[in-house]
Chimera marker file (.cmm) of the C-alpha trace (Angstrom):
<marker_set name="trace">
<marker id="1" x="-59.281" y="53.414" z="-12.144" r="1" g="1" b="0" radius="0.5"/>
<marker id="2" x="-58.284" y="49.845" z="-13.369" r="1" g="1" b="0" radius="0.5"/>
<marker id="3" x="-59.091" y="48.595" z="-16.823" r="1" g="1" b="0" radius="0.5"/>
<marker id="4" x="-61.250" y="45.557" z="-17.287" r="1" g="1" b="0" radius="0.5"/>
<marker id="5" x="-58.141" y="43.669" z="-18.184" r="1" g="1" b="0" radius="0.5"/>
<marker id="6" x="-56.011" y="44.807" z="-15.084" r="1" g="1" b="0" radius="0.5"/>
<marker id="7" x="-59.079" y="44.124" z="-12.730" r="1" g="1" b="0" radius="0.5"/>
<marker id="8" x="-59.238" y="40.620" z="-14.213" r="1" g="1" b="0" radius="0.5"/>
<marker id="9" x="-55.607" y="39.874" z="-13.726" r="1" g="1" b="0" radius="0.5"/>
<marker id="10" x="-55.752" y="41.011" z="-10.256" r="1" g="1" b="0" radius="0.5"/>
<marker id="11" x="-58.773" y="39.063" z="-9.580" r="1" g="1" b="0" radius="0.5"/>
<marker id="12" x="-57.356" y="35.950" z="-10.839" r="1" g="1" b="0" radius="0.5"/>
<marker id="13" x="-54.105" y="36.250" z="-9.005" r="1" g="1" b="0" radius="0.5"/>
<marker id="14" x="-56.267" y="35.159" z="-5.985" r="1" g="1" b="0" radius="0.5"/>
<marker id="15" x="-56.165" y="31.459" z="-5.993" r="1" g="1" b="0" radius="0.5"/>
<marker id="16" x="-59.623" y="30.949" z="-4.806" r="1" g="1" b="0" radius="0.5"/>
<marker id="17" x="-61.199" y="33.399" z="-7.519" r="1" g="1" b="0" radius="0.5"/>
<marker id="18" x="-59.030" y="31.537" z="-10.116" r="1" g="1" b="0" radius="0.5"/>
<marker id="19" x="-60.319" y="28.145" z="-8.927" r="1" g="1" b="0" radius="0.5"/>
<marker id="20" x="-63.790" y="29.173" z="-9.267" r="1" g="1" b="0" radius="0.5"/>
<marker id="21" x="-63.248" y="31.065" z="-12.524" r="1" g="1" b="0" radius="0.5"/>
<marker id="22" x="-61.773" y="27.803" z="-14.057" r="1" g="1" b="0" radius="0.5"/>
<marker id="23" x="-64.654" y="25.633" z="-12.713" r="1" g="1" b="0" radius="0.5"/>
<marker id="24" x="-66.980" y="28.019" z="-14.891" r="1" g="1" b="0" radius="0.5"/>
<marker id="25" x="-64.695" y="28.199" z="-18.041" r="1" g="1" b="0" radius="0.5"/>
<marker id="26" x="-66.764" y="25.630" z="-19.873" r="1" g="1" b="0" radius="0.5"/>
<marker id="27" x="-70.061" y="27.340" z="-19.086" r="1" g="1" b="0" radius="0.5"/>
<marker id="28" x="-68.810" y="30.813" z="-19.944" r="1" g="1" b="0" radius="0.5"/>
<marker id="29" x="-67.268" y="29.374" z="-23.349" r="1" g="1" b="0" radius="0.5"/>
<marker id="30" x="-70.755" y="27.993" z="-24.282" r="1" g="1" b="0" radius="0.5"/>
<marker id="31" x="-72.455" y="31.364" z="-23.551" r="1" g="1" b="0" radius="0.5"/>
<marker id="32" x="-69.745" y="33.179" z="-25.510" r="1" g="1" b="0" radius="0.5"/>
<marker id="33" x="-70.410" y="30.975" z="-28.443" r="1" g="1" b="0" radius="0.5"/>
<marker id="34" x="-74.196" y="31.780" z="-28.357" r="1" g="1" b="0" radius="0.5"/>
<marker id="35" x="-73.392" y="35.402" z="-27.933" r="1" g="1" b="0" radius="0.5"/>
<marker id="36" x="-71.051" y="35.571" z="-30.883" r="1" g="1" b="0" radius="0.5"/>
<marker id="37" x="-73.308" y="33.494" z="-33.325" r="1" g="1" b="0" radius="0.5"/>
<marker id="38" x="-76.304" y="35.841" z="-32.252" r="1" g="1" b="0" radius="0.5"/>
<marker id="39" x="-74.117" y="38.850" z="-33.094" r="1" g="1" b="0" radius="0.5"/>
<marker id="40" x="-72.695" y="37.284" z="-36.366" r="1" g="1" b="0" radius="0.5"/>
<marker id="41" x="-76.427" y="36.743" z="-37.469" r="1" g="1" b="0" radius="0.5"/>
<marker id="42" x="-77.122" y="40.440" z="-36.933" r="1" g="1" b="0" radius="0.5"/>
<marker id="43" x="-79.965" y="39.709" z="-34.402" r="1" g="1" b="0" radius="0.5"/>
<marker id="44" x="-80.991" y="41.333" z="-31.215" r="1" g="1" b="0" radius="0.5"/>
<marker id="45" x="-81.946" y="39.343" z="-28.078" r="1" g="1" b="0" radius="0.5"/>
<marker id="46" x="-85.495" y="40.273" z="-28.647" r="1" g="1" b="0" radius="0.5"/>
<marker id="47" x="-85.375" y="38.974" z="-32.078" r="1" g="1" b="0" radius="0.5"/>
<marker id="48" x="-84.093" y="35.572" z="-30.876" r="1" g="1" b="0" radius="0.5"/>
<marker id="49" x="-86.722" y="35.638" z="-28.143" r="1" g="1" b="0" radius="0.5"/>
<marker id="50" x="-89.489" y="36.161" z="-30.612" r="1" g="1" b="0" radius="0.5"/>
<marker id="51" x="-88.175" y="33.268" z="-32.668" r="1" g="1" b="0" radius="0.5"/>
<marker id="52" x="-87.924" y="30.760" z="-29.683" r="1" g="1" b="0" radius="0.5"/>
<marker id="53" x="-91.114" y="31.717" z="-28.044" r="1" g="1" b="0" radius="0.5"/>
<marker id="54" x="-89.784" y="33.602" z="-25.104" r="1" g="1" b="0" radius="0.5"/>
<marker id="55" x="-88.980" y="36.945" z="-23.866" r="1" g="1" b="0" radius="0.5"/>
<marker id="56" x="-85.861" y="39.209" z="-24.382" r="1" g="1" b="0" radius="0.5"/>
<marker id="57" x="-85.130" y="39.135" z="-20.687" r="1" g="1" b="0" radius="0.5"/>
<marker id="58" x="-85.182" y="35.462" z="-20.781" r="1" g="1" b="0" radius="0.5"/>
<marker id="59" x="-82.504" y="35.557" z="-23.641" r="1" g="1" b="0" radius="0.5"/>
<marker id="60" x="-80.572" y="38.149" z="-21.565" r="1" g="1" b="0" radius="0.5"/>
<marker id="61" x="-80.448" y="36.052" z="-18.369" r="1" g="1" b="0" radius="0.5"/>
<marker id="62" x="-79.285" y="32.910" z="-20.421" r="1" g="1" b="0" radius="0.5"/>
<marker id="63" x="-76.437" y="35.083" z="-21.952" r="1" g="1" b="0" radius="0.5"/>
<marker id="64" x="-75.479" y="36.529" z="-18.897" r="1" g="1" b="0" radius="0.5"/>
<marker id="65" x="-74.476" y="33.278" z="-17.303" r="1" g="1" b="0" radius="0.5"/>
<marker id="66" x="-75.538" y="34.526" z="-13.880" r="1" g="1" b="0" radius="0.5"/>
<marker id="67" x="-75.993" y="31.082" z="-12.549" r="1" g="1" b="0" radius="0.5"/>
<marker id="68" x="-79.474" y="31.799" z="-11.199" r="1" g="1" b="0" radius="0.5"/>
<marker id="69" x="-81.053" y="30.379" z="-14.431" r="1" g="1" b="0" radius="0.5"/>
<marker id="70" x="-79.827" y="27.121" z="-16.160" r="1" g="1" b="0" radius="0.5"/>
<marker id="71" x="-81.609" y="26.820" z="-19.514" r="1" g="1" b="0" radius="0.5"/>
<marker id="72" x="-82.815" y="23.406" z="-20.610" r="1" g="1" b="0" radius="0.5"/>
<marker id="73" x="-81.145" y="21.617" z="-23.514" r="1" g="1" b="0" radius="0.5"/>
<marker id="74" x="-84.469" y="22.122" z="-25.371" r="1" g="1" b="0" radius="0.5"/>
<marker id="75" x="-84.006" y="25.555" z="-24.904" r="1" g="1" b="0" radius="0.5"/>
<marker id="76" x="-80.383" y="25.798" z="-25.837" r="1" g="1" b="0" radius="0.5"/>
<marker id="77" x="-81.315" y="23.755" z="-29.022" r="1" g="1" b="0" radius="0.5"/>
<marker id="78" x="-84.288" y="26.324" z="-29.773" r="1" g="1" b="0" radius="0.5"/>
<marker id="79" x="-81.744" y="29.112" z="-29.430" r="1" g="1" b="0" radius="0.5"/>
<marker id="80" x="-79.160" y="27.391" z="-31.749" r="1" g="1" b="0" radius="0.5"/>
<marker id="81" x="-81.864" y="26.931" z="-34.352" r="1" g="1" b="0" radius="0.5"/>
<marker id="82" x="-83.126" y="30.395" z="-34.255" r="1" g="1" b="0" radius="0.5"/>
<marker id="83" x="-79.257" y="31.322" z="-35.205" r="1" g="1" b="0" radius="0.5"/>
<marker id="84" x="-79.262" y="28.527" z="-38.057" r="1" g="1" b="0" radius="0.5"/>
<marker id="85" x="-77.109" y="26.301" z="-35.998" r="1" g="1" b="0" radius="0.5"/>
<marker id="86" x="-77.288" y="22.874" z="-34.526" r="1" g="1" b="0" radius="0.5"/>
<marker id="87" x="-76.600" y="22.468" z="-30.609" r="1" g="1" b="0" radius="0.5"/>
<marker id="88" x="-74.120" y="19.575" z="-30.267" r="1" g="1" b="0" radius="0.5"/>
<marker id="89" x="-73.457" y="18.014" z="-26.646" r="1" g="1" b="0" radius="0.5"/>
<marker id="90" x="-70.509" y="15.946" z="-26.359" r="1" g="1" b="0" radius="0.5"/>
<marker id="91" x="-68.735" y="13.815" z="-23.358" r="1" g="1" b="0" radius="0.5"/>
<marker id="92" x="-65.033" y="14.307" z="-23.548" r="1" g="1" b="0" radius="0.5"/>
<marker id="93" x="-63.090" y="11.848" z="-21.378" r="1" g="1" b="0" radius="0.5"/>
<marker id="94" x="-60.810" y="13.643" z="-18.862" r="1" g="1" b="0" radius="0.5"/>
<marker id="95" x="-57.180" y="12.017" z="-18.495" r="1" g="1" b="0" radius="0.5"/>
<marker id="96" x="-57.030" y="9.891" z="-15.433" r="1" g="1" b="0" radius="0.5"/>
<marker id="97" x="-54.812" y="10.885" z="-12.848" r="1" g="1" b="0" radius="0.5"/>
<marker id="98" x="-52.628" y="8.691" z="-10.921" r="1" g="1" b="0" radius="0.5"/>
<marker id="99" x="-55.089" y="8.803" z="-8.028" r="1" g="1" b="0" radius="0.5"/>
<marker id="100" x="-58.073" y="7.836" z="-10.062" r="1" g="1" b="0" radius="0.5"/>
<marker id="101" x="-56.397" y="5.227" z="-12.018" r="1" g="1" b="0" radius="0.5"/>
<marker id="102" x="-55.264" y="3.212" z="-8.985" r="1" g="1" b="0" radius="0.5"/>
<marker id="103" x="-58.757" y="3.457" z="-7.607" r="1" g="1" b="0" radius="0.5"/>
<marker id="104" x="-60.125" y="1.590" z="-10.436" r="1" g="1" b="0" radius="0.5"/>
<marker id="105" x="-59.940" y="-2.136" z="-11.143" r="1" g="1" b="0" radius="0.5"/>
<marker id="106" x="-58.937" y="-2.883" z="-14.784" r="1" g="1" b="0" radius="0.5"/>
<marker id="107" x="-62.368" y="-4.559" z="-15.499" r="1" g="1" b="0" radius="0.5"/>
<marker id="108" x="-64.258" y="-1.383" z="-14.541" r="1" g="1" b="0" radius="0.5"/>
<marker id="109" x="-61.891" y="0.781" z="-16.448" r="1" g="1" b="0" radius="0.5"/>
<marker id="110" x="-62.671" y="-1.506" z="-19.759" r="1" g="1" b="0" radius="0.5"/>
<marker id="111" x="-66.272" y="-1.390" z="-19.093" r="1" g="1" b="0" radius="0.5"/>
<marker id="112" x="-66.369" y="2.311" z="-18.644" r="1" g="1" b="0" radius="0.5"/>
<marker id="113" x="-64.228" y="3.080" z="-21.815" r="1" g="1" b="0" radius="0.5"/>
<marker id="114" x="-66.267" y="0.456" z="-23.893" r="1" g="1" b="0" radius="0.5"/>
<marker id="115" x="-69.310" y="2.826" z="-24.101" r="1" g="1" b="0" radius="0.5"/>
<marker id="116" x="-67.553" y="5.997" z="-25.212" r="1" g="1" b="0" radius="0.5"/>
<link id1="1" id2="2" r="1" g="1" b="0" radius="0.2"/>
<link id1="2" id2="3" r="1" g="1" b="0" radius="0.2"/>
<link id1="3" id2="4" r="1" g="1" b="0" radius="0.2"/>
<link id1="4" id2="5" r="1" g="1" b="0" radius="0.2"/>
<link id1="5" id2="6" r="1" g="1" b="0" radius="0.2"/>
<link id1="6" id2="7" r="1" g="1" b="0" radius="0.2"/>
<link id1="7" id2="8" r="1" g="1" b="0" radius="0.2"/>
<link id1="8" id2="9" r="1" g="1" b="0" radius="0.2"/>
<link id1="9" id2="10" r="1" g="1" b="0" radius="0.2"/>
<link id1="10" id2="11" r="1" g="1" b="0" radius="0.2"/>
<link id1="11" id2="12" r="1" g="1" b="0" radius="0.2"/>
<link id1="12" id2="13" r="1" g="1" b="0" radius="0.2"/>
<link id1="13" id2="14" r="1" g="1" b="0" radius="0.2"/>
<link id1="14" id2="15" r="1" g="1" b="0" radius="0.2"/>
<link id1="15" id2="16" r="1" g="1" b="0" radius="0.2"/>
<link id1="16" id2="17" r="1" g="1" b="0" radius="0.2"/>
<link id1="17" id2="18" r="1" g="1" b="0" radius="0.2"/>
<link id1="18" id2="19" r="1" g="1" b="0" radius="0.2"/>
<link id1="19" id2="20" r="1" g="1" b="0" radius="0.2"/>
<link id1="20" id2="21" r="1" g="1" b="0" radius="0.2"/>
<link id1="21" id2="22" r="1" g="1" b="0" radius="0.2"/>
<link id1="22" id2="23" r="1" g="1" b="0" radius="0.2"/>
<link id1="23" id2="24" r="1" g="1" b="0" radius="0.2"/>
<link id1="24" id2="25" r="1" g="1" b="0" radius="0.2"/>
<link id1="25" id2="26" r="1" g="1" b="0" radius="0.2"/>
<link id1="26" id2="27" r="1" g="1" b="0" radius="0.2"/>
<link id1="27" id2="28" r="1" g="1" b="0" radius="0.2"/>
<link id1="28" id2="29" r="1" g="1" b="0" radius="0.2"/>
<link id1="29" id2="30" r="1" g="1" b="0" radius="0.2"/>
<link id1="30" id2="31" r="1" g="1" b="0" radius="0.2"/>
<link id1="31" id2="32" r="1" g="1" b="0" radius="0.2"/>
<link id1="32" id2="33" r="1" g="1" b="0" radius="0.2"/>
<link id1="33" id2="34" r="1" g="1" b="0" radius="0.2"/>
<link id1="34" id2="35" r="1" g="1" b="0" radius="0.2"/>
<link id1="35" id2="36" r="1" g="1" b="0" radius="0.2"/>
<link id1="36" id2="37" r="1" g="1" b="0" radius="0.2"/>
<link id1="37" id2="38" r="1" g="1" b="0" radius="0.2"/>
<link id1="38" id2="39" r="1" g="1" b="0" radius="0.2"/>
<link id1="39" id2="40" r="1" g="1" b="0" radius="0.2"/>
<link id1="40" id2="41" r="1" g="1" b="0" radius="0.2"/>
<link id1="41" id2="42" r="1" g="1" b="0" radius="0.2"/>
<link id1="42" id2="43" r="1" g="1" b="0" radius="0.2"/>
<link id1="43" id2="44" r="1" g="1" b="0" radius="0.2"/>
<link id1="44" id2="45" r="1" g="1" b="0" radius="0.2"/>
<link id1="45" id2="46" r="1" g="1" b="0" radius="0.2"/>
<link id1="46" id2="47" r="1" g="1" b="0" radius="0.2"/>
<link id1="47" id2="48" r="1" g="1" b="0" radius="0.2"/>
<link id1="48" id2="49" r="1" g="1" b="0" radius="0.2"/>
<link id1="49" id2="50" r="1" g="1" b="0" radius="0.2"/>
<link id1="50" id2="51" r="1" g="1" b="0" radius="0.2"/>
<link id1="51" id2="52" r="1" g="1" b="0" radius="0.2"/>
<link id1="52" id2="53" r="1" g="1" b="0" radius="0.2"/>
<link id1="53" id2="54" r="1" g="1" b="0" radius="0.2"/>
<link id1="54" id2="55" r="1" g="1" b="0" radius="0.2"/>
<link id1="55" id2="56" r="1" g="1" b="0" radius="0.2"/>
<link id1="56" id2="57" r="1" g="1" b="0" radius="0.2"/>
<link id1="57" id2="58" r="1" g="1" b="0" radius="0.2"/>
<link id1="58" id2="59" r="1" g="1" b="0" radius="0.2"/>
<link id1="59" id2="60" r="1" g="1" b="0" radius="0.2"/>
<link id1="60" id2="61" r="1" g="1" b="0" radius="0.2"/>
<link id1="61" id2="62" r="1" g="1" b="0" radius="0.2"/>
<link id1="62" id2="63" r="1" g="1" b="0" radius="0.2"/>
<link id1="63" id2="64" r="1" g="1" b="0" radius="0.2"/>
<link id1="64" id2="65" r="1" g="1" b="0" radius="0.2"/>
<link id1="65" id2="66" r="1" g="1" b="0" radius="0.2"/>
<link id1="66" id2="67" r="1" g="1" b="0" radius="0.2"/>
<link id1="67" id2="68" r="1" g="1" b="0" radius="0.2"/>
<link id1="68" id2="69" r="1" g="1" b="0" radius="0.2"/>
<link id1="69" id2="70" r="1" g="1" b="0" radius="0.2"/>
<link id1="70" id2="71" r="1" g="1" b="0" radius="0.2"/>
<link id1="71" id2="72" r="1" g="1" b="0" radius="0.2"/>
<link id1="72" id2="73" r="1" g="1" b="0" radius="0.2"/>
<link id1="73" id2="74" r="1" g="1" b="0" radius="0.2"/>
<link id1="74" id2="75" r="1" g="1" b="0" radius="0.2"/>
<link id1="75" id2="76" r="1" g="1" b="0" radius="0.2"/>
<link id1="76" id2="77" r="1" g="1" b="0" radius="0.2"/>
<link id1="77" id2="78" r="1" g="1" b="0" radius="0.2"/>
<link id1="78" id2="79" r="1" g="1" b="0" radius="0.2"/>
<link id1="79" id2="80" r="1" g="1" b="0" radius="0.2"/>
<link id1="80" id2="81" r="1" g="1" b="0" radius="0.2"/>
<link id1="81" id2="82" r="1" g="1" b="0" radius="0.2"/>
<link id1="82" id2="83" r="1" g="1" b="0" radius="0.2"/>
<link id1="83" id2="84" r="1" g="1" b="0" radius="0.2"/>
<link id1="84" id2="85" r="1" g="1" b="0" radius="0.2"/>
<link id1="85" id2="86" r="1" g="1" b="0" radius="0.2"/>
<link id1="86" id2="87" r="1" g="1" b="0" radius="0.2"/>
<link id1="87" id2="88" r="1" g="1" b="0" radius="0.2"/>
<link id1="88" id2="89" r="1" g="1" b="0" radius="0.2"/>
<link id1="89" id2="90" r="1" g="1" b="0" radius="0.2"/>
<link id1="90" id2="91" r="1" g="1" b="0" radius="0.2"/>
<link id1="91" id2="92" r="1" g="1" b="0" radius="0.2"/>
<link id1="92" id2="93" r="1" g="1" b="0" radius="0.2"/>
<link id1="93" id2="94" r="1" g="1" b="0" radius="0.2"/>
<link id1="94" id2="95" r="1" g="1" b="0" radius="0.2"/>
<link id1="95" id2="96" r="1" g="1" b="0" radius="0.2"/>
<link id1="96" id2="97" r="1" g="1" b="0" radius="0.2"/>
<link id1="97" id2="98" r="1" g="1" b="0" radius="0.2"/>
<link id1="98" id2="99" r="1" g="1" b="0" radius="0.2"/>
<link id1="99" id2="100" r="1" g="1" b="0" radius="0.2"/>
<link id1="100" id2="101" r="1" g="1" b="0" radius="0.2"/>
<link id1="101" id2="102" r="1" g="1" b="0" radius="0.2"/>
<link id1="102" id2="103" r="1" g="1" b="0" radius="0.2"/>
<link id1="103" id2="104" r="1" g="1" b="0" radius="0.2"/>
<link id1="104" id2="105" r="1" g="1" b="0" radius="0.2"/>
<link id1="105" id2="106" r="1" g="1" b="0" radius="0.2"/>
<link id1="106" id2="107" r="1" g="1" b="0" radius="0.2"/>
<link id1="107" id2="108" r="1" g="1" b="0" radius="0.2"/>
<link id1="108" id2="109" r="1" g="1" b="0" radius="0.2"/>
<link id1="109" id2="110" r="1" g="1" b="0" radius="0.2"/>
<link id1="110" id2="111" r="1" g="1" b="0" radius="0.2"/>
<link id1="111" id2="112" r="1" g="1" b="0" radius="0.2"/>
<link id1="112" id2="113" r="1" g="1" b="0" radius="0.2"/>
<link id1="113" id2="114" r="1" g="1" b="0" radius="0.2"/>
<link id1="114" id2="115" r="1" g="1" b="0" radius="0.2"/>
<link id1="115" id2="116" r="1" g="1" b="0" radius="0.2"/>
</marker_set>
């Protein structure tokens, strides 16, 4: 029987699986932060649910990242507050690839960069 680490390595060796995994990395990272913050506070899912006015199963779905349920920013903010945290959402500019940089005019690039 394979360990989790071995199974993960085997799955990620498949380029299609790796591509999908990489696309979900940010979402999994955020969910992991919520889970770790809840654990650090010593709170159960039921306790967080009570604090934010929802059910334990709703908190479990949110933490699972199943993709069937996308919580609103308001819900994520309530969850963060229940843990004594503040939710911060930021836009981080990606590096322009040569393909993207040639497709934009210099005026469009200046306008796009000006607001961030």
